[in-house]
mmCIF file of the N, C-alpha and C atoms, coordinates in Angstrom:
data_MODEL
# 
_entry.id   MODEL 
# 
loop_
_atom_site.group_PDB 
_atom_site.id 
_atom_site.type_symbol 
_atom_site.label_atom_id 
_atom_site.label_alt_id 
_atom_site.label_comp_id 
_atom_site.label_asym_id 
_atom_site.label_entity_id 
_atom_site.label_seq_id 
_atom_site.pdbx_PDB_ins_code 
_atom_site.Cartn_x 
_atom_site.Cartn_y 
_atom_site.Cartn_z 
_atom_site.occupancy 
_atom_site.B_iso_or_equiv 
_atom_site.pdbx_formal_charge 
_atom_site.auth_seq_id 
_atom_site.auth_comp_id 
_atom_site.auth_asym_id 
_atom_site.auth_atom_id 
_atom_site.pdbx_PDB_model_num 
ATOM 1   N N  . MET A 1 1  ? -3.949  -24.336 -24.749 1.00 0.00 ? 1  MET A N  1 
ATOM 2   C CA . MET A 1 1  ? -5.413  -24.879 -25.183 1.00 0.00 ? 1  MET A CA 1 
ATOM 3   C C  . MET A 1 1  ? -5.463  -24.291 -26.776 1.00 0.00 ? 1  MET A C  1 
ATOM 4   N N  . LYS A 1 2  ? -6.088  -25.127 -27.490 1.00 0.00 ? 2  LYS A N  1 
ATOM 5   C CA . LYS A 1 2  ? -6.192  -24.665 -28.786 1.00 0.00 ? 2  LYS A CA 1 
ATOM 6   C C  . LYS A 1 2  ? -7.832  -24.544 -29.225 1.00 0.00 ? 2  LYS A C  1 
ATOM 7   N N  . VAL A 1 3  ? -8.100  -23.408 -30.005 1.00 0.00 ? 3  VAL A N  1 
ATOM 8   C CA . VAL A 1 3  ? -9.390  -23.167 -30.485 1.00 0.00 ? 3  VAL A CA 1 
ATOM 9   C C  . VAL A 1 3  ? -9.362  -23.287 -32.154 1.00 0.00 ? 3  VAL A C  1 
ATOM 10  N N  . GLU A 1 4  ? -10.264 -24.230 -32.412 1.00 0.00 ? 4  GLU A N  1 
ATOM 11  C CA . GLU A 1 4  ? -10.395 -24.300 -33.884 1.00 0.00 ? 4  GLU A CA 1 
ATOM 12  C C  . GLU A 1 4  ? -11.807 -23.968 -34.521 1.00 0.00 ? 4  GLU A C  1 
ATOM 13  N N  . SER A 1 5  ? -11.839 -23.085 -35.472 1.00 0.00 ? 5  SER A N  1 
ATOM 14  C CA . SER A 1 5  ? -13.000 -22.645 -36.078 1.00 0.00 ? 5  SER A CA 1 
ATOM 15  C C  . SER A 1 5  ? -12.811 -22.287 -37.314 1.00 0.00 ? 5  SER A C  1 
ATOM 16  N N  . GLN A 1 6  ? -13.928 -21.737 -38.074 1.00 0.00 ? 6  GLN A N  1 
ATOM 17  C CA . GLN A 1 6  ? -13.872 -21.410 -39.438 1.00 0.00 ? 6  GLN A CA 1 
ATOM 18  C C  . GLN A 1 6  ? -12.974 -20.247 -39.637 1.00 0.00 ? 6  GLN A C  1 
ATOM 19  N N  . ALA A 1 7  ? -12.854 -19.530 -38.647 1.00 0.00 ? 7  ALA A N  1 
ATOM 20  C CA . ALA A 1 7  ? -12.031 -18.181 -38.543 1.00 0.00 ? 7  ALA A CA 1 
ATOM 21  C C  . ALA A 1 7  ? -10.354 -18.838 -38.641 1.00 0.00 ? 7  ALA A C  1 
ATOM 22  N N  . GLY A 1 8  ? -10.296 -19.790 -38.223 1.00 0.00 ? 8  GLY A N  1 
ATOM 23  C CA . GLY A 1 8  ? -8.887  -20.334 -37.947 1.00 0.00 ? 8  GLY A CA 1 
ATOM 24  C C  . GLY A 1 8  ? -8.484  -20.979 -36.648 1.00 0.00 ? 8  GLY A C  1 
ATOM 25  N N  . SER A 1 9  ? -7.260  -21.292 -36.445 1.00 0.00 ? 9  SER A N  1 
ATOM 26  C CA . SER A 1 9  ? -6.775  -22.141 -35.352 1.00 0.00 ? 9  SER A CA 1 
ATOM 27  C C  . SER A 1 9  ? -6.137  -21.195 -34.506 1.00 0.00 ? 9  SER A C  1 
ATOM 28  N N  . PHE A 1 10 ? -6.345  -20.959 -33.211 1.00 0.00 ? 10 PHE A N  1 
ATOM 29  C CA . PHE A 1 10 ? -5.554  -20.171 -32.351 1.00 0.00 ? 10 PHE A CA 1 
ATOM 30  C C  . PHE A 1 10 ? -5.422  -20.693 -31.009 1.00 0.00 ? 10 PHE A C  1 
ATOM 31  N N  . VAL A 1 11 ? -4.111  -20.486 -30.524 1.00 0.00 ? 11 VAL A N  1 
ATOM 32  C CA . VAL A 1 11 ? -3.713  -20.900 -29.222 1.00 0.00 ? 11 VAL A CA 1 
ATOM 33  C C  . VAL A 1 11 ? -4.348  -19.952 -28.170 1.00 0.00 ? 11 VAL A C  1 
ATOM 34  N N  . LEU A 1 12 ? -5.044  -20.481 -27.196 1.00 0.00 ? 12 LEU A N  1 
ATOM 35  C CA . LEU A 1 12 ? -5.703  -19.706 -26.116 1.00 0.00 ? 12 LEU A CA 1 
ATOM 36  C C  . LEU A 1 12 ? -5.053  -20.169 -24.975 1.00 0.00 ? 12 LEU A C  1 
ATOM 37  N N  . SER A 1 13 ? -4.470  -19.054 -24.083 1.00 0.00 ? 13 SER A N  1 
ATOM 38  C CA . SER A 1 13 ? -3.894  -19.301 -22.978 1.00 0.00 ? 13 SER A CA 1 
ATOM 39  C C  . SER A 1 13 ? -4.448  -18.256 -21.883 1.00 0.00 ? 13 SER A C  1 
ATOM 40  N N  . PHE A 1 14 ? -4.539  -18.713 -20.720 1.00 0.00 ? 14 PHE A N  1 
ATOM 41  C CA . PHE A 1 14 ? -5.134  -18.075 -19.654 1.00 0.00 ? 14 PHE A CA 1 
ATOM 42  C C  . PHE A 1 14 ? -4.154  -17.415 -18.773 1.00 0.00 ? 14 PHE A C  1 
ATOM 43  N N  . GLU A 1 15 ? -3.954  -16.400 -18.314 1.00 0.00 ? 15 GLU A N  1 
ATOM 44  C CA . GLU A 1 15 ? -2.780  -15.711 -17.577 1.00 0.00 ? 15 GLU A CA 1 
ATOM 45  C C  . GLU A 1 15 ? -3.505  -15.595 -16.106 1.00 0.00 ? 15 GLU A C  1 
ATOM 46  N N  . ARG A 1 16 ? -4.625  -15.013 -15.944 1.00 0.00 ? 16 ARG A N  1 
ATOM 47  C CA . ARG A 1 16 ? -5.207  -14.625 -14.827 1.00 0.00 ? 16 ARG A CA 1 
ATOM 48  C C  . ARG A 1 16 ? -6.688  -14.725 -14.472 1.00 0.00 ? 16 ARG A C  1 
ATOM 49  N N  . MET A 1 17 ? -7.097  -15.162 -13.587 1.00 0.00 ? 17 MET A N  1 
ATOM 50  C CA . MET A 1 17 ? -8.511  -15.163 -13.178 1.00 0.00 ? 17 MET A CA 1 
ATOM 51  C C  . MET A 1 17 ? -8.912  -14.156 -11.992 1.00 0.00 ? 17 MET A C  1 
ATOM 52  N N  . GLU A 1 18 ? -9.744  -13.182 -12.077 1.00 0.00 ? 18 GLU A N  1 
ATOM 53  C CA . GLU A 1 18 ? -10.160 -12.646 -10.820 1.00 0.00 ? 18 GLU A CA 1 
ATOM 54  C C  . GLU A 1 18 ? -11.589 -12.069 -10.942 1.00 0.00 ? 18 GLU A C  1 
ATOM 55  N N  . PRO A 1 19 ? -12.037 -11.905 -9.657  1.00 0.00 ? 19 PRO A N  1 
ATOM 56  C CA . PRO A 1 19 ? -13.465 -11.416 -9.547  1.00 0.00 ? 19 PRO A CA 1 
ATOM 57  C C  . PRO A 1 19 ? -13.641 -10.075 -10.061 1.00 0.00 ? 19 PRO A C  1 
ATOM 58  N N  . GLY A 1 20 ? -14.847 -9.743  -10.860 1.00 0.00 ? 20 GLY A N  1 
ATOM 59  C CA . GLY A 1 20 ? -14.925 -8.582  -11.467 1.00 0.00 ? 20 GLY A CA 1 
ATOM 60  C C  . GLY A 1 20 ? -16.428 -8.020  -10.881 1.00 0.00 ? 20 GLY A C  1 
ATOM 61  N N  . GLU A 1 21 ? -16.922 -7.038  -11.507 1.00 0.00 ? 21 GLU A N  1 
ATOM 62  C CA . GLU A 1 21 ? -18.387 -6.525  -11.049 1.00 0.00 ? 21 GLU A CA 1 
ATOM 63  C C  . GLU A 1 21 ? -19.250 -7.305  -11.371 1.00 0.00 ? 21 GLU A C  1 
ATOM 64  N N  . GLU A 1 22 ? -19.371 -8.033  -12.246 1.00 0.00 ? 22 GLU A N  1 
ATOM 65  C CA . GLU A 1 22 ? -20.486 -8.876  -12.508 1.00 0.00 ? 22 GLU A CA 1 
ATOM 66  C C  . GLU A 1 22 ? -20.100 -10.287 -12.916 1.00 0.00 ? 22 GLU A C  1 
ATOM 67  N N  . GLY A 1 23 ? -19.041 -10.913 -12.378 1.00 0.00 ? 23 GLY A N  1 
ATOM 68  C CA . GLY A 1 23 ? -18.567 -12.195 -12.359 1.00 0.00 ? 23 GLY A CA 1 
ATOM 69  C C  . GLY A 1 23 ? -16.966 -12.260 -12.373 1.00 0.00 ? 23 GLY A C  1 
ATOM 70  N N  . LEU A 1 24 ? -16.603 -13.278 -13.261 1.00 0.00 ? 24 LEU A N  1 
ATOM 71  C CA . LEU A 1 24 ? -15.080 -13.344 -13.331 1.00 0.00 ? 24 LEU A CA 1 
ATOM 72  C C  . LEU A 1 24 ? -14.479 -12.760 -14.517 1.00 0.00 ? 24 LEU A C  1 
ATOM 73  N N  . VAL A 1 25 ? -13.344 -12.212 -14.326 1.00 0.00 ? 25 VAL A N  1 
ATOM 74  C CA . VAL A 1 25 ? -12.703 -11.616 -15.248 1.00 0.00 ? 25 VAL A CA 1 
ATOM 75  C C  . VAL A 1 25 ? -11.489 -12.484 -15.916 1.00 0.00 ? 25 VAL A C  1 
ATOM 76  N N  . ILE A 1 26 ? -11.155 -13.135 -16.780 1.00 0.00 ? 26 ILE A N  1 
ATOM 77  C CA . ILE A 1 26 ? -10.056 -13.980 -17.247 1.00 0.00 ? 26 ILE A CA 1 
ATOM 78  C C  . ILE A 1 26 ? -9.329  -13.228 -18.401 1.00 0.00 ? 26 ILE A C  1 
ATOM 79  N N  . THR A 1 27 ? -7.972  -13.134 -17.897 1.00 0.00 ? 27 THR A N  1 
ATOM 80  C CA . THR A 1 27 ? -7.201  -12.398 -19.055 1.00 0.00 ? 27 THR A CA 1 
ATOM 81  C C  . THR A 1 27 ? -6.206  -13.416 -19.512 1.00 0.00 ? 27 THR A C  1 
ATOM 82  N N  . GLY A 1 28 ? -5.796  -13.218 -20.629 1.00 0.00 ? 28 GLY A N  1 
ATOM 83  C CA . GLY A 1 28 ? -4.787  -14.234 -21.552 1.00 0.00 ? 28 GLY A CA 1 
ATOM 84  C C  . GLY A 1 28 ? -4.472  -13.770 -22.743 1.00 0.00 ? 28 GLY A C  1 
ATOM 85  N N  . LYS A 1 29 ? -4.210  -14.648 -23.722 1.00 0.00 ? 29 LYS A N  1 
ATOM 86  C CA . LYS A 1 29 ? -4.040  -14.426 -25.039 1.00 0.00 ? 29 LYS A CA 1 
ATOM 87  C C  . LYS A 1 29 ? -4.823  -15.326 -26.078 1.00 0.00 ? 29 LYS A C  1 
ATOM 88  N N  . MET A 1 30 ? -5.357  -14.693 -27.040 1.00 0.00 ? 30 MET A N  1 
ATOM 89  C CA . MET A 1 30 ? -5.850  -15.762 -28.224 1.00 0.00 ? 30 MET A CA 1 
ATOM 90  C C  . MET A 1 30 ? -4.918  -15.430 -29.360 1.00 0.00 ? 30 MET A C  1 
ATOM 91  N N  . GLY A 1 31 ? -4.149  -16.429 -29.704 1.00 0.00 ? 31 GLY A N  1 
ATOM 92  C CA . GLY A 1 31 ? -3.180  -16.322 -30.690 1.00 0.00 ? 31 GLY A CA 1 
ATOM 93  C C  . GLY A 1 31 ? -2.227  -15.286 -30.215 1.00 0.00 ? 31 GLY A C  1 
ATOM 94  N N  . VAL A 1 32 ? -1.943  -14.128 -30.918 1.00 0.00 ? 32 VAL A N  1 
ATOM 95  C CA . VAL A 1 32 ? -0.860  -13.109 -30.592 1.00 0.00 ? 32 VAL A CA 1 
ATOM 96  C C  . VAL A 1 32 ? -1.651  -11.981 -29.995 1.00 0.00 ? 32 VAL A C  1 
ATOM 97  N N  . TRP A 1 33 ? -2.979  -11.958 -29.747 1.00 0.00 ? 33 TRP A N  1 
ATOM 98  C CA . TRP A 1 33 ? -3.750  -10.943 -29.120 1.00 0.00 ? 33 TRP A CA 1 
ATOM 99  C C  . TRP A 1 33 ? -4.090  -11.094 -27.766 1.00 0.00 ? 33 TRP A C  1 
ATOM 100 N N  . GLN A 1 34 ? -3.723  -10.001 -27.093 1.00 0.00 ? 34 GLN A N  1 
ATOM 101 C CA . GLN A 1 34 ? -4.208  -9.905  -25.577 1.00 0.00 ? 34 GLN A CA 1 
ATOM 102 C C  . GLN A 1 34 ? -5.648  -10.130 -25.697 1.00 0.00 ? 34 GLN A C  1 
ATOM 103 N N  . ALA A 1 35 ? -6.262  -10.842 -24.712 1.00 0.00 ? 35 ALA A N  1 
ATOM 104 C CA . ALA A 1 35 ? -7.861  -11.118 -24.725 1.00 0.00 ? 35 ALA A CA 1 
ATOM 105 C C  . ALA A 1 35 ? -8.337  -11.097 -23.086 1.00 0.00 ? 35 ALA A C  1 
ATOM 106 N N  . THR A 1 36 ? -9.571  -10.586 -23.048 1.00 0.00 ? 36 THR A N  1 
ATOM 107 C CA . THR A 1 36 ? -10.182 -10.476 -21.600 1.00 0.00 ? 36 THR A CA 1 
ATOM 108 C C  . THR A 1 36 ? -11.493 -11.119 -21.971 1.00 0.00 ? 36 THR A C  1 
ATOM 109 N N  . THR A 1 37 ? -11.823 -12.118 -21.042 1.00 0.00 ? 37 THR A N  1 
ATOM 110 C CA . THR A 1 37 ? -13.058 -12.729 -21.147 1.00 0.00 ? 37 THR A CA 1 
ATOM 111 C C  . THR A 1 37 ? -13.975 -12.481 -19.899 1.00 0.00 ? 37 THR A C  1 
ATOM 112 N N  . HIS A 1 38 ? -15.167 -12.177 -20.158 1.00 0.00 ? 38 HIS A N  1 
ATOM 113 C CA . HIS A 1 38 ? -15.981 -11.819 -18.952 1.00 0.00 ? 38 HIS A CA 1 
ATOM 114 C C  . HIS A 1 38 ? -17.084 -13.087 -18.594 1.00 0.00 ? 38 HIS A C  1 
ATOM 115 N N  . MET A 1 39 ? -16.977 -13.753 -17.542 1.00 0.00 ? 39 MET A N  1 
ATOM 116 C CA . MET A 1 39 ? -17.827 -14.704 -17.375 1.00 0.00 ? 39 MET A CA 1 
ATOM 117 C C  . MET A 1 39 ? -18.855 -14.608 -16.279 1.00 0.00 ? 39 MET A C  1 
ATOM 118 N N  . SER A 1 40 ? -20.022 -14.698 -16.353 1.00 0.00 ? 40 SER A N  1 
ATOM 119 C CA . SER A 1 40 ? -21.092 -14.480 -15.339 1.00 0.00 ? 40 SER A CA 1 
ATOM 120 C C  . SER A 1 40 ? -21.136 -15.406 -14.456 1.00 0.00 ? 40 SER A C  1 
ATOM 121 N N  . PHE A 1 41 ? -21.630 -15.493 -13.354 1.00 0.00 ? 41 PHE A N  1 
ATOM 122 C CA . PHE A 1 41 ? -21.864 -16.502 -12.314 1.00 0.00 ? 41 PHE A CA 1 
ATOM 123 C C  . PHE A 1 41 ? -22.473 -17.644 -12.927 1.00 0.00 ? 41 PHE A C  1 
ATOM 124 N N  . SER A 1 42 ? -23.444 -17.595 -13.601 1.00 0.00 ? 42 SER A N  1 
ATOM 125 C CA . SER A 1 42 ? -24.368 -18.485 -14.071 1.00 0.00 ? 42 SER A CA 1 
ATOM 126 C C  . SER A 1 42 ? -23.651 -19.453 -15.185 1.00 0.00 ? 42 SER A C  1 
ATOM 127 N N  . GLU A 1 43 ? -22.604 -18.721 -15.940 1.00 0.00 ? 43 GLU A N  1 
ATOM 128 C CA . GLU A 1 43 ? -21.833 -19.438 -16.900 1.00 0.00 ? 43 GLU A CA 1 
ATOM 129 C C  . GLU A 1 43 ? -20.707 -20.211 -16.262 1.00 0.00 ? 43 GLU A C  1 
ATOM 130 N N  . PHE A 1 44 ? -20.234 -19.536 -15.140 1.00 0.00 ? 44 PHE A N  1 
ATOM 131 C CA . PHE A 1 44 ? -19.102 -20.368 -14.355 1.00 0.00 ? 44 PHE A CA 1 
ATOM 132 C C  . PHE A 1 44 ? -19.884 -21.686 -13.816 1.00 0.00 ? 44 PHE A C  1 
ATOM 133 N N  . LEU A 1 45 ? -20.910 -21.651 -13.249 1.00 0.00 ? 45 LEU A N  1 
ATOM 134 C CA . LEU A 1 45 ? -21.799 -22.790 -12.869 1.00 0.00 ? 45 LEU A CA 1 
ATOM 135 C C  . LEU A 1 45 ? -22.014 -23.822 -13.767 1.00 0.00 ? 45 LEU A C  1 
ATOM 136 N N  . GLY A 1 46 ? -22.266 -23.347 -15.114 1.00 0.00 ? 46 GLY A N  1 
ATOM 137 C CA . GLY A 1 46 ? -22.527 -24.208 -16.303 1.00 0.00 ? 46 GLY A CA 1 
ATOM 138 C C  . GLY A 1 46 ? -21.099 -24.993 -16.391 1.00 0.00 ? 46 GLY A C  1 
ATOM 139 N N  . ILE A 1 47 ? -19.955 -24.386 -16.542 1.00 0.00 ? 47 ILE A N  1 
ATOM 140 C CA . ILE A 1 47 ? -18.863 -25.021 -16.790 1.00 0.00 ? 47 ILE A CA 1 
ATOM 141 C C  . ILE A 1 47 ? -18.491 -25.909 -15.577 1.00 0.00 ? 47 ILE A C  1 
ATOM 142 N N  . LEU A 1 48 ? -18.715 -25.558 -14.357 1.00 0.00 ? 48 LEU A N  1 
ATOM 143 C CA . LEU A 1 48 ? -18.368 -26.314 -13.264 1.00 0.00 ? 48 LEU A CA 1 
ATOM 144 C C  . LEU A 1 48 ? -19.263 -27.667 -13.296 1.00 0.00 ? 48 LEU A C  1 
ATOM 145 N N  . ALA A 1 49 ? -20.646 -27.380 -13.739 1.00 0.00 ? 49 ALA A N  1 
ATOM 146 C CA . ALA A 1 49 ? -21.489 -28.535 -13.854 1.00 0.00 ? 49 ALA A CA 1 
ATOM 147 C C  . ALA A 1 49 ? -21.137 -29.715 -15.019 1.00 0.00 ? 49 ALA A C  1 
ATOM 148 N N  . MET A 1 50 ? -20.409 -29.009 -16.181 1.00 0.00 ? 50 MET A N  1 
ATOM 149 C CA . MET A 1 50 ? -20.078 -30.028 -17.145 1.00 0.00 ? 50 MET A CA 1 
ATOM 150 C C  . MET A 1 50 ? -18.547 -30.601 -16.540 1.00 0.00 ? 50 MET A C  1 
ATOM 151 N N  . THR A 1 51 ? -17.948 -30.009 -15.624 1.00 0.00 ? 51 THR A N  1 
ATOM 152 C CA . THR A 1 51 ? -16.696 -30.583 -15.133 1.00 0.00 ? 51 THR A CA 1 
ATOM 153 C C  . THR A 1 51 ? -17.075 -31.723 -14.341 1.00 0.00 ? 51 THR A C  1 
ATOM 154 N N  . LEU A 1 52 ? -18.270 -31.578 -13.604 1.00 0.00 ? 52 LEU A N  1 
ATOM 155 C CA . LEU A 1 52 ? -18.594 -32.689 -12.385 1.00 0.00 ? 52 LEU A CA 1 
ATOM 156 C C  . LEU A 1 52 ? -19.154 -33.878 -13.127 1.00 0.00 ? 52 LEU A C  1 
ATOM 157 N N  . ARG A 1 53 ? -19.519 -33.939 -14.491 1.00 0.00 ? 53 ARG A N  1 
ATOM 158 C CA . ARG A 1 53 ? -19.816 -35.134 -14.906 1.00 0.00 ? 53 ARG A CA 1 
ATOM 159 C C  . ARG A 1 53 ? -19.054 -36.323 -14.844 1.00 0.00 ? 53 ARG A C  1 
ATOM 160 N N  . PRO A 1 54 ? -19.589 -37.603 -14.650 1.00 0.00 ? 54 PRO A N  1 
ATOM 161 C CA . PRO A 1 54 ? -18.613 -38.784 -14.290 1.00 0.00 ? 54 PRO A CA 1 
ATOM 162 C C  . PRO A 1 54 ? -17.800 -38.977 -15.296 1.00 0.00 ? 54 PRO A C  1 
ATOM 163 N N  . ARG A 1 55 ? -18.066 -38.768 -16.527 1.00 0.00 ? 55 ARG A N  1 
ATOM 164 C CA . ARG A 1 55 ? -17.090 -38.958 -17.625 1.00 0.00 ? 55 ARG A CA 1 
ATOM 165 C C  . ARG A 1 55 ? -15.743 -38.081 -17.506 1.00 0.00 ? 55 ARG A C  1 
ATOM 166 N N  . ILE A 1 56 ? -16.099 -36.837 -17.219 1.00 0.00 ? 56 ILE A N  1 
ATOM 167 C CA . ILE A 1 56 ? -14.888 -36.010 -17.190 1.00 0.00 ? 56 ILE A CA 1 
ATOM 168 C C  . ILE A 1 56 ? -14.207 -36.149 -15.638 1.00 0.00 ? 56 ILE A C  1 
ATOM 169 N N  . LEU A 1 57 ? -14.809 -36.637 -14.793 1.00 0.00 ? 57 LEU A N  1 
ATOM 170 C CA . LEU A 1 57 ? -14.252 -36.964 -13.488 1.00 0.00 ? 57 LEU A CA 1 
ATOM 171 C C  . LEU A 1 57 ? -13.342 -38.060 -13.752 1.00 0.00 ? 57 LEU A C  1 
ATOM 172 N N  . VAL A 1 58 ? -13.818 -39.018 -14.223 1.00 0.00 ? 58 VAL A N  1 
ATOM 173 C CA . VAL A 1 58 ? -12.677 -40.291 -14.570 1.00 0.00 ? 58 VAL A CA 1 
ATOM 174 C C  . VAL A 1 58 ? -11.536 -39.732 -15.295 1.00 0.00 ? 58 VAL A C  1 
ATOM 175 N N  . PHE A 1 59 ? -11.785 -39.067 -16.500 1.00 0.00 ? 59 PHE A N  1 
ATOM 176 C CA . PHE A 1 59 ? -10.773 -38.519 -17.363 1.00 0.00 ? 59 PHE A CA 1 
ATOM 177 C C  . PHE A 1 59 ? -9.633  -37.598 -16.348 1.00 0.00 ? 59 PHE A C  1 
ATOM 178 N N  . LEU A 1 60 ? -10.124 -37.029 -15.437 1.00 0.00 ? 60 LEU A N  1 
ATOM 179 C CA . LEU A 1 60 ? -9.197  -36.131 -14.528 1.00 0.00 ? 60 LEU A CA 1 
ATOM 180 C C  . LEU A 1 60 ? -8.489  -37.066 -13.728 1.00 0.00 ? 60 LEU A C  1 
ATOM 181 N N  . LEU A 1 61 ? -9.242  -38.189 -13.312 1.00 0.00 ? 61 LEU A N  1 
ATOM 182 C CA . LEU A 1 61 ? -8.416  -39.003 -12.273 1.00 0.00 ? 61 LEU A CA 1 
ATOM 183 C C  . LEU A 1 61 ? -7.422  -39.676 -12.837 1.00 0.00 ? 61 LEU A C  1 
ATOM 184 N N  . LYS A 1 62 ? -7.723  -40.165 -14.126 1.00 0.00 ? 62 LYS A N  1 
ATOM 185 C CA . LYS A 1 62 ? -6.752  -40.827 -14.982 1.00 0.00 ? 62 LYS A CA 1 
ATOM 186 C C  . LYS A 1 62 ? -5.533  -40.046 -15.230 1.00 0.00 ? 62 LYS A C  1 
ATOM 187 N N  . ALA A 1 63 ? -5.723  -39.002 -15.523 1.00 0.00 ? 63 ALA A N  1 
ATOM 188 C CA . ALA A 1 63 ? -4.608  -38.037 -15.757 1.00 0.00 ? 63 ALA A CA 1 
ATOM 189 C C  . ALA A 1 63 ? -3.881  -37.608 -14.626 1.00 0.00 ? 63 ALA A C  1 
ATOM 190 N N  . LEU A 1 64 ? -4.563  -37.550 -13.620 1.00 0.00 ? 64 LEU A N  1 
ATOM 191 C CA . LEU A 1 64 ? -3.841  -37.356 -12.213 1.00 0.00 ? 64 LEU A CA 1 
ATOM 192 C C  . LEU A 1 64 ? -2.846  -38.378 -11.772 1.00 0.00 ? 64 LEU A C  1 
ATOM 193 N N  . VAL A 1 65 ? -3.552  -39.720 -11.949 1.00 0.00 ? 65 VAL A N  1 
ATOM 194 C CA . VAL A 1 65 ? -2.780  -40.937 -11.805 1.00 0.00 ? 65 VAL A CA 1 
ATOM 195 C C  . VAL A 1 65 ? -1.519  -41.167 -12.596 1.00 0.00 ? 65 VAL A C  1 
ATOM 196 N N  . THR A 1 66 ? -1.849  -41.069 -13.853 1.00 0.00 ? 66 THR A N  1 
ATOM 197 C CA . THR A 1 66 ? -0.527  -41.161 -14.879 1.00 0.00 ? 66 THR A CA 1 
ATOM 198 C C  . THR A 1 66 ? 0.352   -40.028 -14.788 1.00 0.00 ? 66 THR A C  1 
ATOM 199 N N  . GLY A 1 67 ? 0.123   -38.836 -14.050 1.00 0.00 ? 67 GLY A N  1 
ATOM 200 C CA . GLY A 1 67 ? 1.120   -37.634 -14.313 1.00 0.00 ? 67 GLY A CA 1 
ATOM 201 C C  . GLY A 1 67 ? 0.778   -36.872 -15.444 1.00 0.00 ? 67 GLY A C  1 
ATOM 202 N N  . ARG A 1 68 ? -0.426  -36.973 -16.240 1.00 0.00 ? 68 ARG A N  1 
ATOM 203 C CA . ARG A 1 68 ? -0.384  -36.083 -17.309 1.00 0.00 ? 68 ARG A CA 1 
ATOM 204 C C  . ARG A 1 68 ? -1.138  -34.931 -16.872 1.00 0.00 ? 68 ARG A C  1 
ATOM 205 N N  . LEU A 1 69 ? -1.765  -34.766 -15.959 1.00 0.00 ? 69 LEU A N  1 
ATOM 206 C CA . LEU A 1 69 ? -2.631  -33.618 -15.420 1.00 0.00 ? 69 LEU A CA 1 
ATOM 207 C C  . LEU A 1 69 ? -1.742  -32.463 -15.766 1.00 0.00 ? 69 LEU A C  1 
ATOM 208 N N  . PHE A 1 70 ? -0.676  -32.291 -15.083 1.00 0.00 ? 70 PHE A N  1 
ATOM 209 C CA . PHE A 1 70 ? 0.228   -31.121 -15.001 1.00 0.00 ? 70 PHE A CA 1 
ATOM 210 C C  . PHE A 1 70 ? 1.316   -31.189 -16.012 1.00 0.00 ? 70 PHE A C  1 
ATOM 211 N N  . ALA A 1 71 ? 1.368   -32.160 -16.732 1.00 0.00 ? 71 ALA A N  1 
ATOM 212 C CA . ALA A 1 71 ? 2.411   -32.342 -17.800 1.00 0.00 ? 71 ALA A CA 1 
ATOM 213 C C  . ALA A 1 71 ? 2.462   -31.156 -18.805 1.00 0.00 ? 71 ALA A C  1 
ATOM 214 N N  . SER A 1 72 ? 1.490   -30.837 -19.368 1.00 0.00 ? 72 SER A N  1 
ATOM 215 C CA . SER A 1 72 ? 1.506   -29.649 -20.344 1.00 0.00 ? 72 SER A CA 1 
ATOM 216 C C  . SER A 1 72 ? 1.893   -28.398 -19.594 1.00 0.00 ? 72 SER A C  1 
ATOM 217 N N  . ARG A 1 73 ? 1.531   -28.210 -18.477 1.00 0.00 ? 73 ARG A N  1 
ATOM 218 C CA . ARG A 1 73 ? 1.966   -26.997 -17.765 1.00 0.00 ? 73 ARG A CA 1 
ATOM 219 C C  . ARG A 1 73 ? 3.338   -27.021 -17.348 1.00 0.00 ? 73 ARG A C  1 
ATOM 220 N N  . ARG A 1 74 ? 4.106   -28.106 -17.008 1.00 0.00 ? 74 ARG A N  1 
ATOM 221 C CA . ARG A 1 74 ? 5.337   -28.276 -16.910 1.00 0.00 ? 74 ARG A CA 1 
ATOM 222 C C  . ARG A 1 74 ? 6.229   -27.893 -18.262 1.00 0.00 ? 74 ARG A C  1 
ATOM 223 N N  . LYS A 1 75 ? 5.695   -28.311 -19.170 1.00 0.00 ? 75 LYS A N  1 
ATOM 224 C CA . LYS A 1 75 ? 6.368   -28.012 -20.653 1.00 0.00 ? 75 LYS A CA 1 
ATOM 225 C C  . LYS A 1 75 ? 6.267   -26.579 -20.874 1.00 0.00 ? 75 LYS A C  1 
ATOM 226 N N  . GLU A 1 76 ? 5.462   -25.706 -20.532 1.00 0.00 ? 76 GLU A N  1 
ATOM 227 C CA . GLU A 1 76 ? 5.394   -24.451 -20.772 1.00 0.00 ? 76 GLU A CA 1 
ATOM 228 C C  . GLU A 1 76 ? 6.164   -23.531 -19.948 1.00 0.00 ? 76 GLU A C  1 
ATOM 229 N N  . GLU A 1 77 ? 6.610   -24.005 -18.607 1.00 0.00 ? 77 GLU A N  1 
ATOM 230 C CA . GLU A 1 77 ? 7.288   -23.394 -17.621 1.00 0.00 ? 77 GLU A CA 1 
ATOM 231 C C  . GLU A 1 77 ? 8.898   -23.366 -18.032 1.00 0.00 ? 77 GLU A C  1 
# 
């Protein structure tokens, strides 16, 4: 995943997601730096709601059918 902002362009990778005291804890890297993200339950539900929109579901279905859904993950391994 790539994040582009006024601060620059960074590769963002997720390595692990686990339950924490107040929500989910996601660890990975942003650029060359180790990063930890804390996501509340309501933030998680917001992302889940965005994912369940028809336009995104069609995109995911097309990617699954064409084999592109996991293609980038295979390249990284």
